BALO-8644 format. One record per residue (C-alpha): residue in three letters; x, y, z. Coordinates in nm, 2 decimals, padded with zeros to 4 digits, always signed. Layout:
# BALO-8644
Ala:X:Y:Z
...
***
This chain:
# BALO-8644
Met:+04.47:+04.43:+04.14
Lys:+04.64:+04.47:+04.47
Lys:+04.40:+04.58:+04.75
Lys:+04.47:+04.92:+04.91
Thr:+04.54:+04.91:+05.28
Gly:+04.61:+05.15:+05.56
Leu:+04.70:+05.51:+05.47
Thr:+04.69:+05.45:+05.10
Glu:+04.33:+05.34:+05.12
Leu:+04.24:+05.63:+05.34
Leu:+04.39:+05.87:+05.08
His:+04.19:+05.70:+04.81
Tyr:+03.87:+05.77:+05.00
Lys:+03.97:+06.12:+05.12
Glu:+03.67:+06.28:+04.94
Leu:+03.43:+06.05:+05.12
Leu:+03.60:+06.13:+05.45
Arg:+03.56:+06.50:+05.37
Gln:+03.19:+06.46:+05.29
Leu:+03.14:+06.27:+05.61
Val:+03.31:+06.53:+05.82
Ile:+03.10:+06.81:+05.65
Lys:+02.78:+06.61:+05.71
Asp:+02.86:+06.56:+06.08
Ile:+02.93:+06.94:+06.13
Lys:+02.61:+07.03:+05.95
Leu:+02.40:+06.79:+06.15
Lys:+02.54:+06.93:+06.47
Tyr:+02.42:+07.28:+06.39
Arg:+02.11:+07.19:+06.20
Arg:+01.81:+07.42:+06.29
Ser:+02.04:+07.63:+06.51
Tyr:+02.00:+08.00:+06.46
Leu:+02.35:+08.07:+06.58
Gly:+02.51:+07.78:+06.41
Tyr:+02.89:+07.76:+06.43
Val:+02.89:+08.05:+06.68
Trp:+02.77:+07.80:+06.94
Ser:+03.12:+07.64:+06.92
Ile:+03.25:+07.97:+07.05
Leu:+02.97:+08.06:+07.29
Asn:+02.93:+07.72:+07.46
Pro:+03.29:+07.71:+07.61
Leu:+03.26:+08.08:+07.70
Leu:+02.93:+08.03:+07.88
Met:+03.06:+07.72:+08.06
Met:+03.38:+07.90:+08.15
Thr:+03.19:+08.19:+08.29
Val:+02.97:+07.97:+08.52
Leu:+03.27:+07.76:+08.64
Val:+03.49:+08.07:+08.70
Ile:+03.22:+08.23:+08.91
Val:+03.15:+07.91:+09.11
Phe:+03.50:+07.78:+09.16
Ser:+03.69:+08.11:+09.20
Gln:+03.44:+08.25:+09.46
Leu:+03.34:+07.93:+09.65
Phe:+03.67:+07.74:+09.65
Arg:+03.90:+08.03:+09.59
Phe:+04.17:+07.84:+09.41
Asp:+04.50:+08.03:+09.40
Ile:+04.54:+08.01:+09.02
Pro:+04.67:+08.31:+08.82
Asn:+04.43:+08.39:+08.54
Phe:+04.19:+08.12:+08.63
Ala:+03.97:+08.19:+08.33
Val:+04.24:+08.09:+08.08
Tyr:+04.36:+07.81:+08.30
Leu:+04.01:+07.66:+08.31
Leu:+03.92:+07.72:+07.94
Ser:+04.25:+07.58:+07.81
Gly:+04.19:+07.25:+07.99
Gln:+03.81:+07.25:+07.91
Val:+03.84:+07.29:+07.53
Leu:+04.11:+07.01:+07.51
Phe:+03.92:+06.76:+07.72
Ser:+03.59:+06.85:+07.55
Phe:+03.74:+06.75:+07.22
Leu:+03.84:+06.41:+07.36
Ser:+03.49:+06.36:+07.51
Glu:+03.30:+06.46:+07.20
Ala:+03.53:+06.27:+06.96
Thr:+03.52:+05.94:+07.15
Thr:+03.15:+05.97:+07.24
Met:+03.06:+06.02:+06.87
Ala:+03.29:+05.75:+06.76
Val:+03.13:+05.48:+06.98
Ser:+02.83:+05.44:+06.75
Ser:+03.02:+05.53:+06.43
Ile:+03.00:+05.17:+06.29
Val:+02.65:+05.07:+06.43
Ser:+02.49:+05.39:+06.30
Asn:+02.62:+05.33:+05.94
Ala:+02.51:+04.96:+05.93
Gln:+02.28:+05.01:+05.63
Leu:+02.56:+05.16:+05.41
Leu:+02.81:+04.90:+05.52
Lys:+02.57:+04.62:+05.42
Lys:+02.51:+04.76:+05.07
Thr:+02.86:+04.86:+04.94
Tyr:+03.23:+04.83:+05.02
Val:+03.36:+05.12:+05.22
Pro:+03.66:+05.11:+05.46
Lys:+03.48:+05.07:+05.79
Tyr:+03.73:+05.27:+05.99
Ile:+03.66:+05.58:+05.78
Phe:+03.34:+05.64:+05.98
Thr:+03.53:+05.64:+06.30
Val:+03.80:+05.87:+06.16
Ser:+03.53:+06.11:+06.03
Lys:+03.38:+06.15:+06.38
Val:+03.71:+06.23:+06.54
Thr:+03.80:+06.47:+06.26
Ser:+03.47:+06.66:+06.27
Ser:+03.53:+06.69:+06.65
Leu:+03.87:+06.84:+06.57
Val:+03.70:+07.10:+06.35
Asn:+03.47:+07.19:+06.64
Leu:+03.78:+07.22:+06.86
Leu:+03.93:+07.47:+06.62
Phe:+03.62:+07.68:+06.66
Ser:+03.64:+07.65:+07.04
Leu:+04.00:+07.78:+07.03
Ile:+03.85:+08.12:+06.90
Ala:+03.68:+08.15:+07.24
Leu:+04.02:+08.08:+07.41
Val:+04.19:+08.34:+07.20
Leu:+03.92:+08.60:+07.29
Val:+03.96:+08.53:+07.67
Met:+04.34:+08.55:+07.64
Ile:+04.31:+08.89:+07.47
Phe:+04.06:+09.01:+07.73
Thr:+04.28:+08.89:+08.02
Gln:+04.59:+09.02:+07.86
Val:+04.79:+08.70:+07.85
Ser:+05.15:+08.75:+07.73
Val:+05.19:+08.54:+07.42
Thr:+05.53:+08.40:+07.32
Trp:+05.65:+08.23:+07.01
His:+05.62:+07.90:+07.20
Ile:+05.25:+07.91:+07.12
Leu:+05.35:+07.77:+06.78
Trp:+05.37:+07.43:+06.95
Val:+04.99:+07.43:+06.98
Pro:+04.93:+07.24:+06.65
Val:+05.18:+06.97:+06.77
Ile:+04.99:+06.93:+07.10
Leu:+04.66:+06.91:+06.91
Leu:+04.80:+06.64:+06.68
Glu:+04.90:+06.44:+06.99
Val:+04.55:+06.46:+07.13
Tyr:+04.40:+06.38:+06.79
Ile:+04.60:+06.06:+06.75
Phe:+04.53:+05.96:+07.11
Ser:+04.16:+06.02:+07.07
Leu:+04.16:+05.82:+06.74
Gly:+04.32:+05.52:+06.90
Ile:+04.06:+05.52:+07.18
Ser:+03.78:+05.57:+06.93
Phe:+03.89:+05.26:+06.73
Ile:+03.86:+05.05:+07.04
Leu:+03.52:+05.19:+07.14
Ala:+03.37:+05.17:+06.79
Ala:+03.48:+04.80:+06.75
Thr:+03.36:+04.71:+07.10
Ala:+03.02:+04.88:+07.06
Val:+02.94:+04.65:+06.77
Phe:+02.94:+04.35:+07.00
Phe:+02.85:+04.52:+07.33
Arg:+02.61:+04.81:+07.27
Asp:+02.60:+04.91:+07.64
Ile:+02.95:+05.04:+07.60
Gln:+02.81:+05.38:+07.48
Tyr:+02.64:+05.43:+07.81
Leu:+02.93:+05.30:+08.02
Trp:+03.17:+05.53:+07.83
Gly:+02.95:+05.83:+07.91
Val:+02.99:+05.76:+08.28
Phe:+03.36:+05.68:+08.24
Ile:+03.45:+06.00:+08.05
Ser:+03.28:+06.21:+08.32
Ile:+03.48:+06.04:+08.59
Trp:+03.80:+06.09:+08.38
Met:+03.72:+06.46:+08.35
Tyr:+03.70:+06.50:+08.72
Leu:+04.02:+06.30:+08.77
Thr:+04.20:+06.55:+08.54
Pro:+04.31:+06.89:+08.69
Ile:+04.09:+07.10:+08.46
Ile:+03.88:+07.29:+08.72
Tyr:+04.13:+07.25:+09.01
Pro:+04.51:+07.29:+09.05
Val:+04.71:+06.97:+09.06
Ser:+04.88:+07.10:+09.37
Ile:+04.57:+07.00:+09.58
Ile:+04.64:+06.63:+09.49
Ser:+04.82:+06.44:+09.77
Glu:+05.18:+06.33:+09.69
Glu:+05.08:+05.97:+09.73
Tyr:+04.85:+06.00:+09.43
Arg:+05.07:+06.23:+09.21
Trp:+05.24:+05.93:+09.04
Trp:+04.90:+05.82:+08.91
Tyr:+04.84:+06.16:+08.76
Asp:+05.18:+06.19:+08.61
Asn:+05.19:+05.84:+08.46
Leu:+04.84:+05.69:+08.42
Asn:+04.64:+05.99:+08.30
Pro:+04.75:+06.09:+07.95
Met:+04.52:+06.39:+07.94
Tyr:+04.70:+06.54:+08.24
Gly:+05.01:+06.54:+08.03
Tyr:+04.84:+06.69:+07.72
Val:+04.66:+06.96:+07.92
Thr:+04.98:+07.05:+08.10
Gln:+05.16:+07.09:+07.77
Phe:+04.89:+07.30:+07.63
Arg:+04.88:+07.53:+07.94
Asp:+05.25:+07.56:+07.94
Val:+05.28:+07.71:+07.59
Val:+04.94:+07.90:+07.59
Leu:+04.91:+08.04:+07.94
Asn:+05.26:+08.04:+08.08
Gly:+05.45:+08.10:+07.75
Asn:+05.70:+07.83:+07.84
Pro:+05.88:+07.61:+07.58
Leu:+05.74:+07.26:+07.53
Leu:+05.96:+07.02:+07.73
Leu:+06.11:+06.74:+07.52
Glu:+06.02:+06.49:+07.79
Trp:+05.65:+06.58:+07.78
Leu:+05.65:+06.58:+07.40
Thr:+05.81:+06.24:+07.36
Gln:+05.59:+06.09:+07.63
Gly:+05.28:+06.24:+07.46
Phe:+05.36:+06.10:+07.12
Ile:+05.46:+05.76:+07.25
Val:+05.13:+05.73:+07.44
Ala:+04.93:+05.86:+07.14
Phe:+05.08:+05.62:+06.89
Ala:+05.06:+05.33:+07.13
Phe:+04.69:+05.38:+07.16
Leu:+04.65:+05.43:+06.79
Phe:+04.83:+05.11:+06.70
Ile:+04.64:+04.91:+06.97
Gly:+04.31:+05.06:+06.86
Tyr:+04.37:+05.00:+06.49
Trp:+04.49:+04.65:+06.56
Val:+04.17:+04.57:+06.76
Phe:+03.95:+04.73:+06.49
Lys:+04.11:+04.55:+06.20
Arg:+04.10:+04.22:+06.39
Lys:+03.73:+04.25:+06.45
Gln:+03.60:+04.43:+06.14
Asn:+03.52:+04.12:+05.94
Gln:+03.27:+04.02:+06.20
Phe:+03.09:+04.35:+06.21
Ile:+02.85:+04.26:+05.94
Leu:+02.72:+03.97:+06.15
Tyr:+02.62:+04.19:+06.44
Ile:+02.52:+04.53:+06.30
***
């Protein structure tokens, strides 16, 4: 019998993936009185604090700073949560992997997918703020699912690399926590990109994929602009490049996992 590989294998185990995603979501809100409401309240509370601090102290000249901030915050929070959870996705399931055959990558995929579900809850907070601040919505907002798909694929690629590396080098989970914080501050989420010196703008435009994704997201959500083909093409090229590299690294190392977990 021919062994299933790739997408065919993932579809075969789709029920297991669904159960893993549900388990991750339930564990996150276990013993929480507000439960899923926290996915809406948390970004709203963070946005409120940051708007007060940065709009009053630094006085950035950004129209509708609340939506500007929250639109970048929810997107980067997804990347941060997805990759952080994925780092330990193989190590934390060591006992199951030793007892039975399960596609190892499915645990990493489940972490990123459950984070995507949390992102969808967070988008409710963004919608509420857009309504409150009377943002003019255009039909270009229909590009949002495409942008989220870009970020999902990109996050999945990074997660494969992190999950595989963490099996052999456990300190990666701590190093990644530091790196993702630095990455956030290097992305214009809180501040406008206009404050960046021209000599560093090339780095922002070409070496920080999240800058591109956040810019796309704000363009269609906050500004009501069409999604530029250049940004869309670049976004998917980067996303699939990271996915292919991540999956290649993961598949190349997965047979050695059992020796180290």
